[in-house]
N, C-alpha and C positions, 0 to 999 in steps of 0.2 A: 562625137557622142559623149555625153556626160558619164563620168565614171559611176555615179549613183545609179544610173539606169542601165549601165553596161552589163552588170552582173546581177542576175536575179537571185543569187545565193544570199542567204540571210546574214552573211558575215562581211558585207561590203564595208570598207573602212570609213570612219567618220571624216577623214580628211577629204574624201571625194564627194561629200554631201554638202548641200548649201547650208550656210550658217543660219541657224534658227534660234529663237528665244529658248533659253534653258527651261526644261520642264522637270518637275519633280521626278526623281528616279524611283523605280519600284524596287521592292525588296521581298525576298522570300521569308524573312523572319516575321513572326507574329507581332502585331501591335499590342499594347497593353490591354486594350478593350477585348481583342480576340483571345488573348491569353486568359483574361478573367472569365470570359464566356465559356471557354473550354474546361477550365480547371475549377470553377466555382462549385460544381457538384462534388468533386473529390475533396475539396477543402471543407465543404459543409459536412460531409460524412466524417472526415477526420476530426472536425471540431466537435461533432456530436459524440464520437467515440471517446475523445479526451474528456469531455464534460461528464459523460456517463461513468468513466473510470474514476474521475475525481469524486463524483457524488457517491459512488459505491465505496471508495476507499474511506471517505469521510464518515459514511454511515457505519461501516464495519469497524472502523478504527476505534470507535467508542466501545464496541462490544469486545474486540479482540485485545484491546490494551489491558495489560495486567492480568492475563489469563492465569488462573491458579495462584495469583499473587495474594498473600494474606493481608497485604496493605490496600488492596483494591476493593472498592465497593461496587464495581461494575457488575454486569450480569454474569460474566464468566470469571469474576474474581472470587477470592476465598476469605474475605475479611470476616464473614459471619462465623465460620467455624473457628477461625483464629481467636475471635473475641470470646466465644464459648469456652475454648480451651483455657484462655487466660482467667476467665471467671472460676474455673475449677482449679486454679493454681499452677497451671502448666505454663512455663515460660516458652515463648515463641521467638526464635531467632532466624532471620532470613539471611542466607548466604548465596552468592552467585559464582563462586569459584570452587574447584575441586579441593584445593588446598585447605580452604576454610571449612569445607564439609568434613574432610578427614580429621582435621584437628579438633573438631567439636564432637566427633563420634566417641561414645563411651557406654558403659553399662547403665548409666542413668539417662540415656538419651535415646530418643526416637529420631532417626534420620529419614526424612521424607524426600524422595527424589521425584520431582514432578514430571520430568521428561527424560527418562533413561535412554530412549531411542536416539536422542540428540547427542549423546556422548560418543566420543571417538572410541575405537577399540582399545587404544592405550588407556584412556580415561576409565573405561569399564573395568579393565584388568586391575588398575590401581585401586579403584573404589571397592572392588570385590575383596582384594587382599587387605584393605584397611578396615573393613567392617566384619570380616569373618570371625575374628576372635575378640571382639569388643564386649560381648555380652549384652549389647543393646538390641534395639529393634530397627530394622531397615524396611521401609515401605516403598515399594516401586509402583508407580502409577502407570497403567497402560503400557507395560513393558512388552514389546513384541519380539519377533524373531531377531531383529538386529541387535538386541541387547540381552535377552534372556540367557543365551548360551554362555556369555561371559560373566554376567552378574550372578546367575544362579545355575551353576553347572548341574546337569542332570535333569533339568526342567525344559520342556519344549512348549512353545507358544503356538497355538493353532489360529486359524483364521477367525477374525472378530465376528461377534454376533450382535444383533441390535440390543440397545440398552432398554430394559423394561423391568417391571416390578417382578421380583422373584423371591421365593421362600428360601431360607438358609439351608435346610435339609442337611445339617451337620451338628456336631456337638461342640463347636467352638463357642466359648462363653460370650465373646463379643457379638457374634452373629445371633446367638440364641436370645440375648437381651434386646437386640435391635429388631428382630423379626424380619418382616418383608422389607426389602430395600430395592432401589433402582440400580441394578448391576447389569453387566454385560461386557461388551468390548471383546478383548482377547480372553480365550479360555486356555487352560494349562493342563499338561499331562506330565507326570513324574513317575519314575520307577526306581525302586530300591532306596528311597529317601523317606525320612520321617516327616510326612506331610499330612495336612488336614485340609480338605477342599470343601468349599461352601458355595451356595448360590449356583448350582449347576445349570448349564445351558447346553443342550445337545449331548448330554452325558458327561461333560467335562466341567470342572468348577471354574467360575470366573473370579473367585477369591481363593487363593492358595496360601497356606501358612506352612513355612518350612522351619523346623526346629534346628537350632545350631548346637554343636557339642558343648559350647560354653554358656549355656542357659539363655542365649539370645535367640532371635528368630528373624526370619525374613518374610514379609507379607507381599504377595503379588495381587494387586487389584486391577482387574482387566479394563476398567474404565474409571476416569476421574470425575464423572458427571455428578456423583453424589456430594462432591466438595464444592460445587458451584453455589454462589449466593442464591440464585433463583431456584435451586432444586434441593437445598438443604432441608427445607421444611416438608418435603414429600416423603410419605411413608416413614420408614425407619432410617432415612439417610443420616440425619443428625446423630442419632444414637450410635449407628455403626461407625461414623467418622470419629466421634469422641472416644469410642472404645479402642479403635485402631491407633489413633494418634495420641491418646492421653494415658497410655499405660506407663509412661515414664514421666518424671517431673520436668524434663526438658525436651523440647521439640526443635530440631534444626530443619528448617524449610529450605531445601536446596533447589534453586531455580537455575538450571544450566544456562550459561551465556556464551555467545560467540566471542566475547571479549576476554574470556578466560585464557590466560597464557598457555595452560596445559592443553588447550584445544587446537593449538597450531603446531602440528608436526612433532610434538613432544613425546617422550616416552615415559614409562612409569618411573624409571629411575630419576628422571629429571623432576617429576612431580614430588618424589619422596626425598628430595635433597634437603639440605639443612635450611636453606633460605626459601625453598619452594618455588623459585623462579625457573622457568624453562629457558633453555638456550636456543636462540633462533639462528645461531651462526651457520649451522649446517642446513638450514631450510632454504630451498630455492624459491624463486618468485612464484612458480606454479603452486608450491605447497601453501603459499599464503592466500591464494585465491579460493574462496568458498566454492564447493561443488555446484551450488546453484547457478553460478555464472556460466557453467558449461551448458546447462539446459537453456538458460536465457539466450546464449549465443546461437544455439541450434534453432531456437524459435525465431530469432531475428533472421537467420539465414533462410529458414523455410518461408518466412513472410516475404523476404526479398525475392525468392524464386517465384512464389505465387504472384507477386506484383509484376514481375517480368513477364510471366506467362499471360497474365491478364492484359497487359499493355500490348504484348506481341499479337494477341488475337485480333487487334484492331488493324494490323497491317495486312495487306493483300496485294494482288496483282494490280498493275496500273490500269485504270479504267479510262478509256477514251470518251471524252464528252464533247458534244458539239458546242462551239462557242455561241454565246447568246447574241453576238453581233458579228457582222462581217468586217474584217480588217483588211484594208488594201495592202497589197504587197509592198508598195512604196513606204507606207507607214511602218510596217514591220522592219523593212530594211533600214530605214532611218533610225528606228529605235535601237536596233542592234549596233548600228554604226556609232551611235552616241555612247553606248556601253563600251565598245572597243576603244573609242577615243579617250574615254575617261580612264581606261586601264592601260593606255599606251600599247595596245596589242597590235603593233605593226606586223609582227610575224604572222599572226592569224589573218590579218587583212591581206597581206601579200600572197599568202598561200591560197586564200579564197579567190583572189583575182586570177592567179595563174591557173588554178583548178577550173574555174569557169571558162577561161579562154581556151584551155586545152579541150574541154568537153564540147565547146561549140565548133571549133575548127576541125576536130577529128572527122566528123561526117563529111565535111567539105573536101577533105583530102583522101577519102576512101579508107580511113582507118577505123577499125571497129571500136566501140566504146570501151571494150575491155583493154585495148592497147593504147587508149588515148593518153595515158599517163606513164607510158614507157618511153624513155628518151631514145632507146635504140630503134624504135619503130616510128615514133612521131617526128623526130627531128629530120631524118632524111626526106620524109614526105613534105615537110614544110620547106626544106631547102630547094626543092624543085620549083615551088611557087614563089620563092623570094630570093632576090639577088643579094644575099648577105652571107657572111661567113658563119659556119656552123658553131664555133665557140661562142660568138655573141648571141646566137639564137638559143644556145643551151642556157646561158646566163639569164636570158629573158624569160624563158619558160620554166626553168628548173633551178634558178639561181638562189643567191643568199638573201637574207632579210635586209630590207632597206634600213639605212642608218638613221634617217630622220623622216619627218613628214614630207619634206620636199622630194626626197628620193622616192617615197611611196607614190606621190602624185606623178612623178616622172615615169615610174614603172607602169602606172595605170594608163598614161598617154601612149607609151610604147606598145603595150598590149592591145590597146584600141587600134593603133595604126596597123599592127600585124594582122589583126582580124579583118580590117578593111581590105588589105592587100590580098589576103587569101580569098575573100569573097569576090573581089573584082577581077582576079586573075583567071 
């Protein structure tokens, strides 16, 4: 009996099958064409997303670049008001560090802080201490809860209101001369301070002037919209801007920057030092990372989780499908045999041969299928039918792995002989 037909199990060894021309081996991995077919939809969606992001960034970059910068002629720049101030004899100086802003503050200077909410708590404390007794004017644009408490103690910022045309409704000369202007944004409340509020919205002023004991003052403007180039000519925006920023001969235009050394874990004492440089020796690596990176990391983690959930939804239980064609058992056996031969899997082949032999001879010996693979039950039953010693029988049916292909072929022949003896006895 040929060993290839001896066992109907799918793991018959390749050594027992007739030599056949080599055929291309199959693989469970995807071919490049299959990979492209399955992933092209996702790649196309990713390409569209990246393209849209680049287009949006390119479109908005022209608008956002130079926001409130007196050198920018863009839509959201402030070059127009800076030129008008220069025509009236007011010098305009742009600074981007806290040290430069503090050194320029004085009784003849108006200090304009364009983004007070971006200042760190230590920067806010230092700026407040440096501008309190100078006798000049400090103008804070859209100062909200993160900065008002430190820069203007005693004043509270409330939730923002829409920017619209409002009447001054106050006795402030600058507002009275300007008339109606586009104001809004944050509104402010103060108690026990010498203040004057204008352009009320919801009962609270969106422009608040706080008198200082040294003849200086602080101006809180809830929104910076009236300083933009494209809105300066609306209503009394230009007049109000010139009155607020042109009361002194010098204007220091402070644009806070993340590159400012005082913004990196420094303290007020460091910023007030002689050389103005902040020491970073005590700053850890985490202190040097902007807070925005934390939110970015959380967003990426959330996106990864959502992608995992999306992909996991495609997995499910194994579905049995009928084969489109009928495959003969001999072809399946030969195919598996070639795979085992290629992998040198003599252990699996020998185990398959012994298992198949034990399964077939057990009913002939009156042994139940459950005990067919138990040496204590099967071997005594076989010994009755075969004139051979039990130790050799044990090695034949439950022995070790053949050392080479020749030993595997010999094992197959011996199992075949044993099965014939049992059948004919």
